[in-house]
MDAnalysis code that builds the backbone (N, CA, C; Angstrom):
import MDAnalysis as mda
import numpy as np

u = mda.Universe.empty(537, n_residues=179, atom_resindex=np.repeat(np.arange(179), 3), trajectory=True)
u.add_TopologyAttr("name", ["N", "CA", "C"] * 179)
u.add_TopologyAttr("resid", np.arange(1, 180))
u.add_TopologyAttr("resname", ["MET", "GLU", "GLN", "THR", "ASN", "ILE", "THR", "LYS", "HIS", "ILE", "SER", "LYS", "TYR", "LEU", "LYS", "LYS", "TRP", "PRO", "LEU", "PHE", "ALA", "ILE", "GLY", "LEU", "VAL", "THR", "CYS", "LEU", "ALA", "ALA", "VAL", "PHE", "LEU", "TYR", "LEU", "ARG", "TYR", "LYS", "ALA", "GLU", "THR", "GLN", "TYR", "GLU", "ILE", "THR", "SER", "THR", "LEU", "LEU", "VAL", "LYS", "ASN", "GLN", "ASP", "ALA", "GLY", "GLN", "GLY", "SER", "VAL", "LYS", "SER", "GLN", "ASN", "ILE", "LYS", "ASP", "LEU", "GLY", "LEU", "ILE", "LYS", "SER", "ASN", "THR", "ASN", "VAL", "GLU", "ASP", "GLU", "ILE", "GLY", "ILE", "LEU", "ARG", "SER", "THR", "GLY", "LEU", "MET", "GLU", "LYS", "VAL", "ILE", "THR", "ASP", "ARG", "SER", "LEU", "ASN", "ILE", "ASN", "TYR", "TYR", "ILE", "GLU", "GLY", "LYS", "VAL", "ARG", "ASP", "VAL", "GLU", "ILE", "TYR", "GLY", "GLU", "ASP", "VAL", "PRO", "ILE", "GLU", "ILE", "LEU", "VAL", "ASP", "GLU", "THR", "ALA", "THR", "ASP", "LEU", "VAL", "TYR", "ASP", "LEU", "PRO", "ILE", "TYR", "ILE", "THR", "PHE", "ILE", "ASN", "ASP", "THR", "GLU", "TYR", "GLU", "LEU", "GLU", "THR", "THR", "VAL", "LYS", "ASN", "GLU", "SER", "TYR", "LYS", "THR", "GLN", "HIS", "THR", "TYR", "GLY", "ARG", "SER", "CYS", "TYR", "ARG", "THR", "LEU", "TRP", "ASN", "PHE", "TYR", "HIS"])
u.atoms.positions = np.array([
    [34.848, -18.493, -45.078],
    [34.430, -19.833, -44.729],
    [33.565, -19.817, -43.468],
    [33.923, -18.949, -42.500],
    [33.121, -18.847, -41.291],
    [31.772, -18.225, -41.574],
    [31.703, -17.367, -42.569],
    [30.444, -16.704, -42.880],
    [29.410, -17.722, -43.357],
    [29.813, -18.710, -44.105],
    [28.874, -19.739, -44.560],
    [28.388, -20.574, -43.393],
    [29.238, -20.833, -42.398],
    [28.809, -21.586, -41.217],
    [27.765, -20.809, -40.431],
    [27.979, -19.510, -40.265],
    [27.007, -18.676, -39.555],
    [25.702, -18.621, -40.341],
    [25.801, -18.510, -41.628],
    [24.610, -18.466, -42.474],
    [23.838, -19.767, -42.372],
    [24.532, -20.901, -42.320],
    [23.861, -22.200, -42.180],
    [23.107, -22.274, -40.852],
    [23.766, -21.809, -39.796],
    [23.123, -21.849, -38.480],
    [21.902, -20.937, -38.441],
    [22.021, -19.756, -38.971],
    [20.897, -18.820, -38.980],
    [19.763, -19.359, -39.845],
    [20.083, -19.961, -40.968],
    [19.034, -20.478, -41.859],
    [18.287, -21.629, -41.204],
    [18.941, -22.418, -40.354],
    [18.248, -23.499, -39.633],
    [17.145, -22.931, -38.747],
    [17.480, -21.824, -38.049],
    [16.521, -21.220, -37.130],
    [15.449, -20.420, -37.864],
    [15.817, -19.808, -38.972],
    [14.836, -19.024, -39.719],
    [13.756, -19.901, -40.337],
    [14.079, -21.153, -40.610],
    [13.076, -22.074, -41.153],
    [11.957, -22.326, -40.139],
    [12.299, -22.192, -38.876],
    [11.306, -22.473, -37.821],
    [10.791, -21.187, -37.172],
    [10.818, -20.073, -37.878],
    [10.400, -18.803, -37.290],
    [8.942, -18.797, -36.841],
    [8.020, -19.518, -37.517],
    [6.642, -19.506, -36.985],
    [6.556, -20.102, -35.577],
    [7.385, -21.105, -35.311],
    [7.391, -21.705, -33.981],
    [7.887, -20.707, -32.931],
    [8.918, -19.928, -33.270],
    [9.411, -18.890, -32.364],
    [8.349, -17.806, -32.143],
    [7.666, -17.433, -33.201],
    [6.628, -16.406, -33.093],
    [5.490, -16.885, -32.202],
    [5.055, -18.129, -32.372],
    [3.975, -18.682, -31.541],
    [4.430, -18.746, -30.077],
    [5.664, -19.164, -29.850],
    [6.190, -19.219, -28.482],
    [6.253, -17.846, -27.842],
    [6.693, -16.856, -28.609],
    [6.773, -15.490, -28.090],
    [5.397, -14.945, -27.739],
    [4.426, -15.139, -28.606],
    [3.066, -14.654, -28.354],
    [2.461, -15.379, -27.152],
    [2.696, -16.673, -27.040],
    [2.177, -17.441, -25.906],
    [2.783, -16.950, -24.585],
    [4.082, -16.701, -24.573],
    [4.735, -16.215, -23.356],
    [4.238, -14.824, -22.969],
    [4.103, -13.939, -23.952],
    [3.595, -12.600, -23.659],
    [2.168, -12.645, -23.136],
    [1.331, -13.512, -23.706],
    [-0.052, -13.651, -23.230],
    [-0.074, -14.199, -21.804],
    [0.792, -15.175, -21.516],
    [0.839, -15.749, -20.170],
    [1.290, -14.699, -19.152],
    [2.282, -13.895, -19.497],
    [2.748, -12.835, -18.592],
    [1.648, -11.810, -18.364],
    [0.957, -11.406, -19.424],
    [-0.132, -10.436, -19.287],
    [-1.227, -10.978, -18.378],
    [-1.643, -12.225, -18.582],
    [-2.708, -12.802, -17.764],
    [-2.267, -12.946, -16.304],
    [-1.030, -13.319, -16.089],
    [-0.527, -13.437, -14.719],
    [-0.533, -12.080, -14.021],
    [-0.022, -11.067, -14.700],
    [0.032, -9.739, -14.087],
    [-1.361, -9.163, -13.876],
    [-2.272, -9.442, -14.766],
    [-3.619, -8.865, -14.682],
    [-4.479, -9.546, -13.621],
    [-4.374, -10.872, -13.502],
    [-5.330, -11.601, -12.670],
    [-4.728, -12.291, -11.450],
    [-3.446, -12.410, -11.357],
    [-2.867, -13.177, -10.259],
    [-1.897, -12.379, -9.396],
    [-1.034, -11.602, -9.997],
    [0.038, -10.931, -9.259],
    [-0.511, -9.842, -8.339],
    [0.043, -9.789, -7.136],
    [-0.289, -8.738, -6.184],
    [0.737, -7.622, -6.328],
    [0.276, -6.392, -6.319],
    [1.173, -5.255, -6.445],
    [1.935, -5.069, -5.141],
    [3.240, -4.904, -5.241],
    [4.070, -4.647, -4.079],
    [4.884, -3.396, -4.352],
    [5.057, -2.600, -3.305],
    [5.798, -1.366, -3.434],
    [6.933, -1.362, -2.419],
    [8.040, -0.815, -2.807],
    [9.171, -0.683, -1.901],
    [9.408, 0.799, -1.650],
    [9.542, 1.135, -0.392],
    [9.760, 2.522, -0.024],
    [11.097, 2.620, 0.692],
    [11.898, 3.543, 0.248],
    [13.155, 3.808, 0.931],
    [13.225, 5.306, 1.217],
    [13.901, 5.636, 2.281],
    [14.036, 7.047, 2.623],
    [15.294, 7.250, 3.458],
    [15.651, 8.488, 3.598],
    [16.786, 8.875, 4.424],
    [16.291, 9.866, 5.457],
    [16.774, 9.732, 6.653],
    [16.342, 10.582, 7.743],
    [17.572, 11.253, 8.346],
    [17.511, 12.551, 8.471],
    [18.604, 13.307, 9.078],
    [18.202, 13.677, 10.492],
    [19.000, 13.239, 11.453],
    [18.768, 13.583, 12.851],
    [19.820, 14.604, 13.233],
    [19.365, 15.812, 13.532],
    [20.302, 16.869, 13.897],
    [20.767, 16.662, 15.326],
    [22.059, 16.814, 15.517],
    [22.642, 16.697, 16.845],
    [22.745, 18.092, 17.442],
    [22.031, 18.329, 18.514],
    [22.023, 19.653, 19.133],
    [23.323, 19.939, 19.874],
    [24.081, 18.894, 20.216],
    [25.326, 19.082, 20.944],
    [26.499, 19.388, 20.022],
    [26.274, 19.351, 18.713],
    [27.389, 19.545, 17.780],
    [27.945, 20.951, 17.931],
    [29.254, 21.057, 18.015],
    [29.908, 22.350, 18.121],
    [30.035, 22.849, 19.541],
    [29.402, 22.182, 20.492],
    [29.487, 22.622, 21.881],
    [30.517, 21.778, 22.616],
    [31.091, 22.298, 23.615],
    [32.048, 21.552, 24.416],
    [33.470, 21.893, 24.022],
    [34.361, 21.263, 24.703],
    [35.765, 21.567, 24.471],
    [36.457, 20.389, 23.813],
    [37.722, 20.586, 23.546],
    [38.536, 19.524, 22.961],
    [38.664, 18.365, 23.941],
    [38.701, 18.665, 25.236],
    [38.831, 17.619, 26.248],
    [37.612, 16.696, 26.240],
    [36.396, 17.280, 26.122],
    [35.209, 16.430, 26.104],
    [35.157, 15.588, 24.834],
    [35.665, 16.104, 23.745],
    [35.711, 15.337, 22.507],
    [36.682, 14.162, 22.655],
    [37.818, 14.411, 23.337],
    [38.779, 13.334, 23.571],
    [38.181, 12.252, 24.461],
    [37.382, 12.650, 25.447],
    [36.741, 11.681, 26.331],
    [35.713, 10.859, 25.545],
    [34.976, 11.512, 24.630],
    [34.015, 10.787, 23.782],
    [34.730, 9.795, 22.878],
    [35.896, 10.206, 22.366],
    [36.673, 9.324, 21.498],
    [37.151, 8.088, 22.242],
    [37.396, 8.203, 23.529],
    [37.830, 7.056, 24.324],
    [36.676, 6.110, 24.647],
    [35.449, 6.562, 24.392],
    [34.293, 5.721, 24.665],
    [33.774, 5.857, 26.067],
    [34.230, 6.846, 26.795],
    [33.770, 7.029, 28.165],
    [32.427, 7.744, 28.227],
    [32.099, 8.480, 27.193],
    [30.808, 9.168, 27.131],
    [30.068, 8.644, 25.903],
    [28.835, 8.276, 26.115],
    [28.031, 7.761, 24.998],
    [27.558, 8.942, 24.164],
    [27.931, 8.971, 22.883],
    [27.650, 10.145, 22.063],
    [26.456, 9.980, 21.134],
    [25.924, 8.780, 20.992],
    [24.846, 8.584, 20.032],
    [23.490, 8.404, 20.699],
    [23.326, 8.910, 21.906],
    [22.038, 8.761, 22.590],
    [20.944, 9.515, 21.863],
    [21.270, 10.655, 21.261],
    [20.276, 11.431, 20.535],
    [19.720, 10.619, 19.364],
    [20.577, 9.939, 18.627],
    [20.140, 9.125, 17.495],
    [19.287, 7.961, 17.972],
    [19.703, 7.303, 19.039],
    [18.927, 6.190, 19.580],
    [17.569, 6.654, 20.091],
    [17.526, 7.836, 20.703],
    [16.247, 8.391, 21.153],
    [15.322, 8.637, 19.970],
    [15.865, 9.186, 18.898],
    [15.045, 9.455, 17.706],
    [14.545, 8.157, 17.081],
    [15.377, 7.133, 17.047],
    [14.952, 5.827, 16.522],
    [13.838, 5.271, 17.393],
    [13.953, 5.415, 18.694],
    [12.901, 4.962, 19.603],
    [11.588, 5.677, 19.365],
    [11.662, 6.977, 19.109],
    [10.437, 7.753, 18.825],
    [9.804, 7.283, 17.521],
    [10.629, 7.077, 16.497],
    [10.100, 6.644, 15.201],
    [9.486, 5.251, 15.260],
    [9.986, 4.402, 16.122],
    [9.458, 3.040, 16.250],
    [8.284, 2.941, 17.209],
    [7.942, 4.006, 17.882],
    [6.884, 3.955, 18.887],
    [5.538, 3.652, 18.239],
    [4.731, 2.877, 18.953],
    [3.429, 2.488, 18.416],
    [2.491, 3.680, 18.311],
    [2.607, 4.634, 19.214],
    [1.733, 5.812, 19.152],
    [1.928, 6.595, 17.875],
    [3.171, 6.772, 17.466],
    [3.461, 7.495, 16.232],
    [2.970, 6.712, 15.019],
    [3.188, 5.406, 15.023],
    [2.741, 4.576, 13.899],
    [1.210, 4.570, 13.799],
    [0.534, 4.502, 14.935],
    [-0.932, 4.543, 14.921],
    [-1.434, 5.873, 14.365],
    [-0.771, 6.959, 14.723],
    [-1.165, 8.278, 14.214],
    [-0.983, 8.356, 12.701],
    [0.115, 7.829, 12.198],
    [0.354, 7.825, 10.749],
    [-0.711, 6.985, 10.047],
    [-1.014, 5.823, 10.582],
    [-2.011, 4.939, 9.972],
    [-3.374, 5.605, 9.962],
    [-3.760, 6.239, 11.056],
    [-5.059, 6.901, 11.129],
    [-5.116, 8.127, 10.221],
    [-4.061, 8.949, 10.241],
    [-4.053, 10.165, 9.420],
    [-4.098, 9.848, 7.931],
    [-3.475, 8.787, 7.513],
    [-3.431, 8.406, 6.094],
    [-4.545, 7.438, 5.716],
    [-5.428, 7.106, 6.651],
    [-6.526, 6.156, 6.437],
    [-6.017, 4.813, 5.929],
    [-4.879, 4.391, 6.446],
    [-4.326, 3.099, 6.056],
    [-5.001, 1.944, 6.783],
    [-5.894, 2.270, 7.716],
    [-6.632, 1.242, 8.427],
    [-7.905, 0.831, 7.680],
    [-8.140, 1.432, 6.530],
    [-9.305, 1.105, 5.703],
    [-8.791, 0.599, 4.362],
    [-9.252, -0.563, 3.964],
    [-8.854, -1.125, 2.672],
    [-9.955, -0.869, 1.658],
    [-9.553, -0.397, 0.488],
    [-10.486, -0.131, -0.597],
    [-10.198, -1.096, -1.737],
    [-11.258, -1.675, -2.305],
    [-11.112, -2.596, -3.422],
    [-12.091, -2.206, -4.524],
    [-11.674, -2.444, -5.751],
    [-12.575, -2.326, -6.887],
    [-12.895, -3.743, -7.323],
    [-14.186, -4.060, -7.401],
    [-14.583, -5.404, -7.796],
    [-14.251, -5.627, -9.254],
    [-13.590, -6.721, -9.510],
    [-13.249, -7.097, -10.871],
    [-14.015, -8.340, -11.290],
    [-13.917, -8.683, -12.555],
    [-14.604, -9.878, -13.044],
    [-13.929, -11.143, -12.533],
    [-12.612, -11.110, -12.399],
    [-11.885, -12.287, -11.951],
    [-11.424, -12.135, -10.507],
    [-10.870, -10.979, -10.160],
    [-10.409, -10.734, -8.795],
    [-10.594, -9.270, -8.454],
    [-10.647, -8.979, -7.159],
    [-10.761, -7.606, -6.697],
    [-9.376, -6.989, -6.627],
    [-9.282, -5.715, -6.977],
    [-8.003, -5.012, -7.002],
    [-8.012, -3.974, -5.890],
    [-6.979, -4.013, -5.051],
    [-6.884, -3.046, -3.960],
    [-6.357, -1.717, -4.495],
    [-6.972, -0.633, -4.038],
    [-6.545, 0.707, -4.432],
    [-6.290, 1.517, -3.165],
    [-5.513, 2.574, -3.300],
    [-5.270, 3.473, -2.180],
    [-4.727, 4.784, -2.712],
    [-4.621, 5.749, -1.806],
    [-4.074, 7.048, -2.185],
    [-5.030, 7.836, -3.069],
    [-4.507, 8.377, -4.146],
    [-5.293, 9.219, -5.046],
    [-6.287, 8.418, -5.878],
    [-6.137, 7.095, -5.933],
    [-7.046, 6.261, -6.712],
    [-8.382, 6.032, -6.007],
    [-8.452, 6.321, -4.713],
    [-9.679, 6.094, -3.949],
    [-10.676, 7.198, -4.288],
    [-11.864, 6.843, -4.778],
    [-12.820, 7.860, -5.216],
    [-13.634, 8.502, -4.098],
    [-13.540, 7.980, -2.887],
    [-14.355, 8.488, -1.791],
    [-13.515, 8.462, -0.516],
    [-13.731, 9.425, 0.368],
    [-12.998, 9.468, 1.630],
    [-13.924, 9.039, 2.750],
    [-13.487, 8.065, 3.504],
    [-14.270, 7.563, 4.625],
    [-13.540, 7.929, 5.908],
    [-14.236, 8.600, 6.796],
    [-13.672, 8.975, 8.087],
    [-14.250, 8.049, 9.147],
    [-13.383, 7.445, 9.937],
    [-13.813, 6.505, 10.973],
    [-13.608, 7.152, 12.322],
    [-14.632, 7.073, 13.164],
    [-14.534, 7.594, 14.520],
    [-13.778, 6.575, 15.368],
    [-12.486, 6.805, 15.544],
    [-11.623, 5.869, 16.274],
    [-11.936, 5.844, 17.765],
    [-12.691, 6.837, 18.249],
    [-13.014, 6.870, 19.679],
    [-14.205, 5.981, 20.015],
    [-14.923, 5.511, 19.006],
    [-16.083, 4.651, 19.259],
    [-15.622, 3.336, 19.865],
    [-16.363, 2.856, 20.825],
    [-15.971, 1.632, 21.534],
    [-16.509, 0.374, 20.871],
    [-17.490, 0.506, 20.004],
    [-18.135, -0.679, 19.438],
    [-17.889, -0.812, 17.933],
    [-16.680, -0.502, 17.499],
    [-16.357, -0.639, 16.082],
    [-16.255, -2.106, 15.704],
    [-16.756, -2.430, 14.518],
    [-16.653, -3.783, 13.989],
    [-15.617, -3.760, 12.882],
    [-14.619, -4.620, 12.991],
    [-13.554, -4.661, 12.008],
    [-13.789, -5.797, 11.020],
    [-13.144, -5.697, 9.884],
    [-13.213, -6.720, 8.831],
    [-14.637, -6.962, 8.338],
    [-15.456, -5.931, 8.335],
    [-16.798, -6.032, 7.797],
    [-16.822, -5.329, 6.446],
    [-17.004, -6.075, 5.376],
    [-17.021, -5.406, 4.064],
    [-18.289, -4.572, 3.875],
    [-18.093, -3.360, 3.442],
    [-19.205, -2.465, 3.116],
    [-19.047, -2.086, 1.652],
    [-20.067, -2.360, 0.870],
    [-20.023, -2.091, -0.572],
    [-20.632, -0.730, -0.850],
    [-19.925, 0.068, -1.610],
    [-20.381, 1.409, -1.960],
    [-20.708, 1.422, -3.441],
    [-21.914, 1.840, -3.759],
    [-22.336, 1.973, -5.147],
    [-22.657, 3.437, -5.397],
    [-22.036, 4.027, -6.399],
    [-22.279, 5.421, -6.738],
    [-23.534, 5.500, -7.594],
    [-24.550, 6.189, -7.088],
    [-25.823, 6.293, -7.802],
    [-25.766, 7.429, -8.809],
    [-25.402, 8.613, -8.342],
    [-25.249, 9.781, -9.230],
    [-24.238, 10.731, -8.585],
    [-24.214, 11.976, -9.033],
    [-23.226, 12.934, -8.525],
    [-23.450, 13.347, -7.075],
    [-24.628, 13.101, -6.532],
    [-24.919, 13.555, -5.170],
    [-25.260, 12.423, -4.205],
    [-25.499, 11.215, -4.700],
    [-25.939, 10.124, -3.832],
    [-25.121, 8.854, -4.057],
    [-25.048, 8.070, -2.992],
    [-24.400, 6.768, -3.052],
    [-25.182, 5.800, -2.180],
    [-24.887, 4.525, -2.342],
    [-25.598, 3.485, -1.609],
    [-24.599, 2.623, -0.850],
    [-24.911, 2.319, 0.402],
    [-24.094, 1.428, 1.221],
    [-24.815, 0.103, 1.378],
    [-24.041, -0.973, 1.271],
    [-24.636, -2.298, 1.419],
    [-23.669, -3.183, 2.187],
    [-24.210, -3.925, 3.153],
    [-23.397, -4.848, 3.930],
    [-24.263, -5.995, 4.429],
    [-23.621, -7.012, 4.933],
    [-24.317, -8.154, 5.505],
    [-23.781, -8.385, 6.908],
    [-24.697, -8.391, 7.885],
    [-24.334, -8.616, 9.279],
    [-25.193, -9.753, 9.799],
    [-24.547, -10.780, 10.325],
    [-25.255, -11.940, 10.885],
    [-26.271, -12.499, 9.903],
    [-25.827, -12.699, 8.667],
    [-26.640, -13.269, 7.581],
    [-27.856, -12.413, 7.219],
    [-27.853, -11.155, 7.596],
    [-28.941, -10.244, 7.241],
    [-28.358, -9.092, 6.419],
    [-28.952, -8.830, 5.273],
    [-28.430, -7.825, 4.352],
    [-29.063, -6.463, 4.635],
    [-28.244, -5.414, 4.582],
    [-28.693, -4.040, 4.797],
    [-28.265, -3.192, 3.616],
    [-29.163, -2.291, 3.188],
    [-28.861, -1.396, 2.076],
    [-29.487, -0.045, 2.378],
    [-28.672, 1.028, 2.310],
    [-29.179, 2.376, 2.576],
    [-28.606, 3.352, 1.571],
    [-29.367, 4.439, 1.320],
    [-28.915, 5.500, 0.414],
    [-28.503, 6.719, 1.227],
    [-27.452, 7.426, 0.738],
    [-26.935, 8.584, 1.447],
    [-26.536, 9.669, 0.464],
    [-26.387, 10.885, 1.006],
    [-25.930, 12.032, 0.220],
    [-24.486, 12.318, 0.596],
    [-23.669, 12.688, -0.395],
    [-22.266, 13.000, -0.138],
    [-22.148, 14.136, 0.867],
    [-21.166, 14.040, 1.769],
    [-20.905, 15.083, 2.743],
    [-21.692, 14.940, 4.029],
    [-22.640, 14.043, 4.062],
    [-23.453, 13.833, 5.268],
    [-22.926, 12.634, 6.043],
    [-23.016, 12.702, 7.354],
    [-22.579, 11.593, 8.195],
    [-23.601, 10.472, 8.129],
    [-23.113, 9.262, 8.015],
    [-24.025, 8.109, 8.020],
    [-23.684, 7.189, 9.184],
    [-23.141, 7.769, 10.268],
    [-22.723, 6.981, 11.423],
    [-23.894, 6.234, 12.036],
    [-24.984, 6.905, 12.268],
    [-26.134, 6.257, 12.916],
    [-26.654, 5.096, 12.081],
    [-26.673, 5.247, 10.788],
    [-27.151, 4.174, 9.922],
    [-26.241, 2.960, 10.041],
    [-24.937, 3.172, 9.988],
    [-24.013, 2.057, 10.116],
    [-24.067, 1.465, 11.518],
    [-24.260, 2.314, 12.529],
    [-24.348, 1.821, 13.894],
    [-25.547, 0.896, 14.043],
    [-26.646, 1.234, 13.371],
    [-27.854, 0.393, 13.430],
    [-27.632, -0.948, 12.732],
    [-26.713, -1.000, 11.748],
    [-26.398, -2.271, 11.107],
    [-25.888, -3.291, 12.119],
    [-25.051, -2.803, 13.031],
    [-24.337, -3.697, 13.929],
    [-25.139, -4.076, 15.154],
    [-26.211, -3.368, 15.436],
    [-26.961, -3.635, 16.681],
    [-28.367, -4.087, 16.399],
])
């Protein structure tokens, strides 16, 4: 008797299967379009860090008892390491070494997509010691052939375009853009 009730319920929904199919296709298309043209990629990084204690195994039972009472601060080494890891000098070095201070985008028909790491087709080295660097200036790179590329930018409503060979410095050319 219960089997006929289940069959009745299933048959009600099966009669409207085209509506379910249209809804499913519409939802999948909406998700695809959202992910392709609107969603920003986010990455989560987790890691574990081992800080070796150089004082481990040294000392006597008496000093261990004093540490247990809280009279001697025993985690200064860990706090020192955390301070080093949080230092701005170390973070600046990581950012510069990994070229995280340069954003790369591929122009899309609807939106530009940011790329980094192994996806970047060209390596740009920035002279961080220069005093007259201009930040947030988009420079467009067009690959002409296997040996040449073109740089294009706009400074003070004036457009500049130059051709270069791979492996050669183009510092002077870019410097002339800004002055």
